[in-house]
ROMAR-795878 format. One record per residue: residue number from 0; x, y, z of N, C-alpha, C, CB in turn; residue in one letter. Coordinates in steps of 0.001 Angstrom, whole numbers. Glycine has a CB too. Example, Ala and Ser with C-alpha at 12.3 -4.5 7.8 and 13.67 -1.06 7.14 Angstrom:
2
resi,n_px,n_py,n_pz,ca_px,ca_py,ca_pz,c_px,c_py,c_pz,cb_px,cb_py,cb_pz,resn
0,13190,-5690,7800,12300,-4500,7800,13200,-3300,7800,11308,-4473,9046,A
1,12850,-2250,7080,13670,-1060,7140,12900,30,7870,14084,-598,5725,S
END
This chain:
61
resi,n_px,n_py,n_pz,ca_px,ca_py,ca_pz,c_px,c_py,c_pz,cb_px,cb_py,cb_pz,resn
0,843,-1178,0,0,0,0,890,1243,0,-960,-3,1221,M
1,609,2155,-881,1352,3417,-941,641,4445,-74,1484,3928,-2413,K
2,1398,5044,809,858,6062,1707,976,7415,1022,1601,6063,3083,I
3,-127,8157,1027,-192,9482,402,-397,10533,1493,-1343,9551,-660,E
4,-10,11765,1212,-169,12836,2200,-1630,13182,2452,573,14076,1744,K
5,-2523,12753,1581,-3950,13021,1750,-4642,11956,2614,-4627,13098,386,T
6,-3900,10928,3014,-4464,9859,3855,-4686,10408,5266,-3517,8599,3888,M
7,-5782,10037,5871,-6081,10465,7233,-5223,9667,8220,-7596,10287,7549,K
8,-4826,10323,9311,-4005,9679,10333,-4709,8435,10878,-3696,10667,11479,I
9,-5997,8546,11152,-6755,7405,11670,-6750,6232,10716,-8176,7812,11959,G
10,-6895,6511,9434,-6878,5460,8414,-5504,4796,8361,-7248,6039,7027,E
11,-4454,5608,8393,-3096,5074,8357,-2857,4138,9536,-2067,6214,8365,L
12,-3221,4580,10736,-2981,3769,11926,-3849,2522,11959,-3225,4590,13167,L
13,-4994,2572,11302,-5870,1396,11236,-5259,314,10350,-7263,1790,10707,E
14,-4721,712,9207,-4184,-277,8254,-2708,-589,8488,-4369,221,6834,V
15,-1987,309,9158,-553,95,9383,-156,647,10752,290,768,8259,A
16,-612,7,11832,-333,527,13176,1156,629,13499,-998,-346,14199,P
17,1970,-135,12817,3416,-91,13059,4035,1242,12621,4101,-1243,12325,E
18,3319,2023,11835,3810,3329,11363,3707,4398,12452,3023,3776,10121,K
19,3016,4100,13547,2874,5065,14642,4229,5495,15170,2037,4473,15776,A
20,5174,4576,15250,6504,4910,15762,7182,5981,14908,7379,3656,15816,E
21,7010,5900,13594,7585,6898,12692,6946,8260,12949,7392,6479,11211,I
22,5632,8285,13109,4934,9543,13380,5373,10129,14721,3410,9327,13369,L
23,5490,9288,15740,5916,9763,17052,7333,10312,17002,5827,8639,18080,L
24,8231,9616,16318,9619,10073,16202,9730,11377,15420,10467,9002,15534,N
25,8767,11630,14538,8766,12869,13753,8244,14052,14569,7917,12695,12491,A
26,7626,13781,15727,7141,14860,16580,5632,14921,16722,7622,16149,16056,G
27,4933,13941,16187,3473,13903,16316,3111,13069,17551,2804,13308,15021,M
28,3022,13741,18692,2785,13041,19951,1313,13011,20342,3583,13684,21050,H
29,446,13408,19451,-984,13481,19785,-1791,12455,18979,-1524,14906,19522,C
30,-1201,11299,18708,-1880,10308,17869,-3161,9785,18495,-956,9152,17587,L
31,-3255,9818,19809,-4459,9346,20478,-5565,10380,20543,-4124,8904,21852,G
32,-5256,11603,20183,-6234,12683,20222,-7315,12440,19165,-5546,14055,19997,C
33,-8583,12527,19544,-9651,12296,18559,-9560,13209,17331,-10997,12487,19220,P
34,-9116,14441,17508,-9025,15358,16373,-7986,14889,15366,-8687,16767,16854,A
35,-6904,14291,15850,-5838,13869,14931,-6301,12735,14020,-4599,13428,15719,S
36,-7250,11959,14465,-7720,10830,13674,-8364,11271,12362,-8705,10011,14479,Q
37,-8955,12459,12356,-9620,12973,11166,-8755,13871,10305,-10829,13713,11562,G
38,-7535,14156,10766,-6620,14997,9995,-5884,14169,8951,-5615,15697,10923,E
39,-5566,14801,7849,-4703,14134,6875,-3265,14238,7360,-4860,14758,5449,T
40,-2399,13426,6798,-976,13500,7129,-467,14911,6825,-157,12430,6334,I
41,-902,15461,5711,-468,16803,5315,-910,17857,6331,-1021,17150,3930,E
42,-2153,17777,6788,-2657,18745,7773,-1881,18642,9082,-4160,18521,8032,E
43,-1624,17420,9518,-888,17207,10762,539,17740,10636,-871,15711,11131,A
44,1151,17565,9494,2505,18076,9274,2520,19597,9333,3053,17592,7921,C
45,1511,20225,8767,1434,21692,8795,1350,22184,10241,208,22196,7979,M
46,545,21525,11061,359,21925,12453,1656,21754,13245,-773,21107,13099,V
47,2399,20683,12938,3598,20359,13711,4891,20871,13077,3691,18873,13891,H
48,4799,21556,11936,5986,22086,11294,6910,21015,10742,6732,22931,12256,G
49,6319,19961,10202,7076,18825,9668,6977,18837,8147,6548,17473,10248,I
50,8073,18526,7483,8095,18437,6018,7290,17207,5596,9571,18359,5471,D
51,6144,17425,4965,5225,16335,4625,5842,15354,3630,3932,16901,4052,V
52,6568,15856,2649,7151,14960,1658,8197,14043,2290,7776,15767,519,D
53,8997,14600,3181,10015,13797,3876,9352,12723,4735,10919,14699,4754,E
54,8293,13089,5455,7595,12136,6305,6942,11028,5479,6544,12853,7146,L
55,6288,11398,4387,5628,10395,3542,6674,9429,2968,4828,11084,2388,V
56,7837,9956,2599,8908,9085,2110,9332,8091,3187,10117,9920,1655,N
57,9453,8555,4426,9818,7659,5533,8731,6614,5763,10060,8466,6827,M
58,7475,7019,5681,6376,6080,5893,6318,5025,4794,5051,6827,5965,L
59,6724,5379,3591,6687,4438,2474,7967,3605,2343,6445,5188,1192,N
60,9004,3952,3098,10286,3227,2993,10165,1820,3570,11409,3999,3723,A
END
């Protein structure tokens, strides 16, 4: 499965829970927050000041 920046955080964690560690290491410490579940990877990166393309590359590696 290819992960896209438009994928919702909740969807990503549902299909690939092992990717949570990558998100946490990138600085997204609010994965359990209900609001984060409905955000896209891109939206979450904007909020946390993370380069979305770099993160998506890490998630797909």
